[in-house]
C-alpha positions as CSV (number, residue, x, y, z in Angstrom):
1,M,-6.1,103.5,70.7
2,S,-4.7,103.4,74.2
3,A,-1.7,104.9,75.8
4,S,0.0,101.6,76.3
5,N,-0.6,100.5,72.6
6,A,0.6,103.6,71.4
7,S,3.7,103.4,73.7
8,G,4.5,99.8,72.4
9,K,4.2,100.5,68.7
10,K,6.9,103.5,69.4
11,A,9.3,101.1,71.0
12,G,8.6,98.5,68.2
13,N,9.4,101.3,65.5
14,K,12.3,102.1,67.4
15,N,13.9,98.4,67.6
16,V,13.3,98.5,63.8
17,R,15.1,101.5,63.3
18,S,18.2,100.6,65.3
19,L,18.4,97.0,63.7
20,I,18.3,98.6,60.3
21,G,21.2,100.7,61.5
22,L,23.2,98.0,62.8
23,V,22.9,96.1,59.6
24,V,23.6,99.4,57.6
25,V,26.8,100.0,59.6
26,A,27.6,96.3,59.2
27,I,27.4,96.7,55.6
28,I,29.7,99.8,55.4
29,V,32.3,98.1,57.7
30,V,32.4,94.8,55.4
31,A,32.5,96.9,52.1
32,A,35.4,98.9,53.5
33,L,37.3,95.6,54.5
34,L,36.8,94.3,51.2
35,A,38.1,97.6,49.3
36,G,41.1,97.9,51.6
37,R,41.9,94.3,51.0
38,F,41.5,94.5,47.1
39,A,43.5,98.1,47.3
40,F,46.3,96.5,49.4
41,G,46.5,93.3,46.9
42,K,46.6,95.8,43.8
43,Q,49.3,97.9,45.8
44,D,51.3,94.8,46.5
45,E,51.0,94.2,42.8
46,T,52.2,97.3,41.4
47,A,54.9,97.7,44.2
48,K,56.8,94.8,42.5
49,T,60.3,95.2,41.0
50,V,59.7,94.6,37.2
51,V,63.0,92.9,35.8
52,K,62.7,93.5,31.9
53,V,64.3,90.0,30.1
54,G,65.1,89.9,26.4
55,I,64.2,86.8,24.5
56,V,64.2,85.9,20.7
57,T,61.4,83.5,20.8
58,E,57.8,83.5,22.3
59,A,58.3,79.6,23.4
60,D,60.6,81.0,26.1
61,N,57.6,82.8,27.8
62,Q,56.7,79.3,29.4
63,V,59.9,79.1,31.2
64,W,59.9,82.8,32.5
65,D,56.4,82.0,33.3
66,K,57.6,79.5,36.0
67,V,60.2,81.6,37.0
68,N,57.5,84.1,38.2
69,E,55.8,81.4,40.1
70,I,58.8,80.8,41.8
71,L,59.7,84.1,42.9
72,D,56.2,84.5,44.0
73,K,56.1,81.3,46.0
74,E,59.7,82.4,47.7
75,G,58.1,85.7,48.9
76,K,60.4,87.7,46.5
77,N,59.0,91.1,45.5
78,I,60.1,90.8,41.8
79,K,58.2,90.3,38.3
80,V,59.8,89.3,35.3
81,E,58.5,90.5,31.9
82,T,59.8,89.5,28.5
83,V,60.5,91.4,25.8
84,T,60.9,89.5,22.4
85,F,63.6,90.8,19.9
86,Q,62.1,88.9,16.7
87,G,64.5,91.5,14.3
88,G,67.9,89.8,15.3
89,S,69.1,88.7,18.2
90,G,72.1,91.5,18.2
91,L,69.4,93.8,19.4
92,A,68.6,92.2,22.8
93,N,72.4,93.0,23.6
94,Q,72.0,96.5,22.4
95,A,68.9,97.1,24.5
96,V,70.7,95.9,27.7
97,D,73.5,97.9,26.8
98,D,71.5,100.8,26.6
99,G,69.4,100.4,29.6
100,E,66.0,99.5,27.8
101,I,66.0,96.3,29.4
102,D,67.6,94.7,32.2
103,L,68.9,91.6,31.3
104,N,68.6,89.0,28.2
105,A,68.3,85.3,28.0
106,F,69.2,83.9,24.1
107,Q,72.8,83.4,23.5
108,N,75.6,81.0,24.0
109,K,79.0,82.1,25.7
110,N,80.8,82.0,22.1
111,F,78.4,84.4,20.7
112,F,78.0,86.7,23.6
113,A,82.1,87.1,23.6
114,T,82.1,87.9,19.8
115,Q,79.3,90.6,20.2
116,V,81.2,92.2,23.4
117,K,84.5,92.2,21.8
118,T,82.9,93.5,18.2
119,N,80.7,96.2,19.5
120,G,82.4,97.0,22.8
121,Y,79.1,96.3,25.3
122,K,79.8,96.8,28.8
123,L,78.0,93.3,29.5
124,S,78.6,90.2,31.7
125,A,77.3,86.8,32.0
126,I,75.9,86.4,35.5
127,G,74.6,82.9,35.0
128,D,74.2,79.7,33.1
129,L,70.8,78.8,31.7
130,Y,71.0,75.9,29.3
131,I,72.5,74.3,26.2
132,S,70.6,74.4,23.1
133,R,70.9,71.0,21.1
134,L,72.3,71.1,17.6
135,N,71.8,67.8,16.0
136,L,72.4,66.2,12.6
137,Y,68.9,65.2,10.6
138,S,68.3,63.3,7.2
139,D,65.6,62.2,5.5
140,K,67.7,59.7,3.6
141,Y,69.9,58.3,6.3
142,T,69.3,56.9,9.7
143,S,73.1,57.1,10.9
144,P,76.1,59.2,10.1
145,D,78.1,56.1,8.8
146,Q,75.5,55.8,5.9
147,I,76.1,59.4,4.5
148,P,78.3,58.7,1.0
149,D,81.1,60.4,-0.5
150,G,80.5,63.6,-2.1
151,A,77.1,64.2,0.0
152,K,75.7,67.5,0.5
153,I,75.4,68.8,4.1
154,A,73.6,71.8,5.1
155,I,74.7,73.8,8.1
156,P,73.4,77.3,9.5
157,N,74.7,80.2,8.1
158,N,74.9,82.6,11.1
159,P,78.6,82.2,12.1
160,A,78.0,81.0,15.9
161,N,75.8,78.1,14.8
162,G,77.6,77.4,11.6
163,G,81.0,76.9,13.8
164,H,78.8,74.6,16.0
165,A,77.6,72.7,13.5
166,L,81.0,72.0,12.3
167,E,82.0,70.3,15.5
168,V,79.0,68.5,15.5
169,L,79.9,67.0,12.4
170,Q,83.3,66.6,13.6
171,Q,81.8,64.4,16.5
172,A,79.7,62.6,14.2
173,G,83.1,61.5,12.6
174,L,82.3,63.3,9.2
175,L,85.1,65.6,8.9
176,T,87.9,67.3,11.3
177,V,88.2,71.0,12.1
178,T,90.8,73.2,14.0
179,K,89.4,76.1,15.9
180,P,91.5,79.2,15.0
181,S,93.4,81.1,17.9
182,D,91.5,84.4,16.7
183,S,88.2,83.1,16.5
184,Q,85.3,82.1,18.9
185,Y,83.9,79.5,16.3
186,P,85.5,77.6,13.4
187,T,84.4,78.2,9.7
188,K,84.7,75.8,6.5
189,N,88.1,77.3,6.1
190,D,89.2,75.6,9.0
191,I,88.4,72.1,7.9
192,T,91.4,69.8,7.8
193,D,90.3,66.7,7.1
194,N,87.2,65.9,4.6
195,P,87.6,62.1,4.1
196,K,84.3,62.0,2.3
197,N,84.9,65.0,0.4
198,L,81.5,66.5,1.8
199,V,80.2,69.5,0.2
200,I,79.1,72.1,3.1
201,D,76.5,74.5,2.2
202,E,75.6,77.5,4.5
203,V,72.0,77.9,4.6
204,D,69.1,80.0,6.7
205,V,68.7,77.7,9.4
206,N,64.9,78.0,9.1
207,Q,64.9,76.7,5.8
208,I,67.1,73.7,6.6
209,P,64.4,71.2,7.6
210,N,62.4,71.9,4.2
211,L,65.4,71.6,2.4
212,L,66.3,68.2,3.8
213,K,64.6,66.5,0.7
214,D,67.5,68.2,-1.2
215,Y,70.3,67.4,0.9
216,D,71.8,64.3,2.3
217,A,71.8,65.8,5.6
218,G,71.2,69.1,8.0
219,V,72.5,70.5,11.3
220,I,69.6,72.2,12.7
221,N,68.6,74.3,15.8
222,V,66.1,73.4,18.2
223,Y,63.7,76.2,17.3
224,A,63.7,75.5,13.7
225,V,63.2,71.8,14.3
226,L,60.6,72.4,16.6
227,D,58.6,75.0,14.5
228,H,58.4,72.2,11.6
229,D,56.9,69.4,14.2
230,M,60.1,67.5,14.4
231,D,61.6,65.9,17.7
232,P,64.9,67.6,18.5
233,T,66.2,64.0,19.5
234,K,64.0,61.3,18.2
235,D,64.3,62.4,14.6
236,A,68.1,63.3,14.8
237,I,70.4,60.4,13.2
238,F,73.1,62.2,15.4
239,N,72.6,63.3,19.0
240,P,76.0,64.5,20.5
241,D,76.3,63.9,24.4
242,L,76.5,67.2,25.9
243,D,78.8,68.1,28.7
244,Y,78.0,71.7,30.0
245,K,80.8,72.0,32.6
246,G,83.5,70.6,30.2
247,K,84.0,70.3,26.4
248,D,80.4,71.9,25.4
249,S,80.6,75.1,28.2
250,Q,81.2,77.2,25.4
251,W,77.9,76.6,24.2
252,V,75.9,77.1,27.4
253,N,73.5,79.8,27.1
254,V,73.7,82.6,29.8
255,L,71.8,85.2,31.6
256,V,73.4,88.7,30.7
257,A,73.4,92.2,32.7
258,R,75.1,95.3,32.3
259,T,78.4,94.9,33.8
260,A,77.7,98.0,36.1
261,D,74.3,96.4,37.5
262,K,75.6,92.6,37.4
263,D,75.5,92.2,41.4
264,K,72.0,93.4,41.9
265,Q,70.2,91.2,44.2
266,E,66.9,91.3,42.1
267,Y,69.3,89.8,39.3
268,K,70.5,87.0,41.8
269,D,66.9,86.3,42.7
270,V,65.6,85.8,39.1
271,L,68.7,83.6,38.3
272,A,68.3,81.5,41.7
273,A,64.8,81.0,40.5
274,Y,65.5,79.9,37.0
275,Q,68.2,77.3,38.2
276,T,65.7,75.1,40.0
277,K,64.2,71.8,39.3
278,E,61.0,73.1,38.4
279,V,62.2,75.3,35.3
280,A,64.5,72.4,34.4
281,E,61.2,70.2,33.9
282,V,60.0,73.0,31.9
283,L,62.9,73.0,29.9
284,N,62.9,69.4,29.0
285,S,59.0,69.3,28.4
286,Q,58.3,72.5,26.5
287,F,61.6,71.7,24.0
288,K,61.3,68.0,24.2
289,N,64.7,67.7,25.6
290,G,66.2,69.9,23.1
291,Y,67.2,72.3,25.7
292,V,69.6,70.9,28.3
293,P,69.7,72.4,31.8
294,A,73.2,73.8,32.5
295,F,72.8,73.8,36.2
296,E,72.8,71.7,39.1
297,Y,69.2,71.0,40.7
């Protein structure tokens, strides 16, 4: 082999090694950039302030998923995590008071006021969310006017919803109740006029849809209606007009925080994300107009 051929071969090998070296360096740089980008994204997610919100039905998760979307879109470094309390709505208030969760979103103003008064909770309502419809249903009649004398009517057996149900029957023109001054809501003892001599039975609200065959009519919560594949408004024989700013303001569901923490900025941001057109649309569609947004949007 000539000296010139040997020299050329060495130069070629050197060029190949240099090229391989450059490729390896490039691969290392790209891998490092990708790893750094992944790590940064992961760090961003874990660095978010988590706000735990107590709810009492899994169906509400769709609403809070939308709230998280809005918080992300607005660049808020906040993530809502829901905690479901299926063993009793009162537990969600105890959990906020104890500091186990940050907020809850399940109760109307009447129920909340009674809970605070009864249990001494240091809690505050920090914003309005929605009104849950409480309508009148029947398998036998299509209008309250058709309900006969002596008819049997089922209402929820918990005091808050039962009191609300009596007011619905009053709006339907079936009876008259007088709200006592020492209570947040009326009871059967507060019926002052019952011209049709209706028999009012207090029943577990989840059972009322199945019992409509045995009753002339029943007043039912939205979640129980939806659980039985009924439409909250279309299947009702009486669907009261709601005025969340006026006569029905006591039935507005609220966002609740510990009083000591009620002015936290992250809570204000969560409330602002909730009180939007996007969330109102989810409330209307998810609950078939059974939840009425109680805010301007």
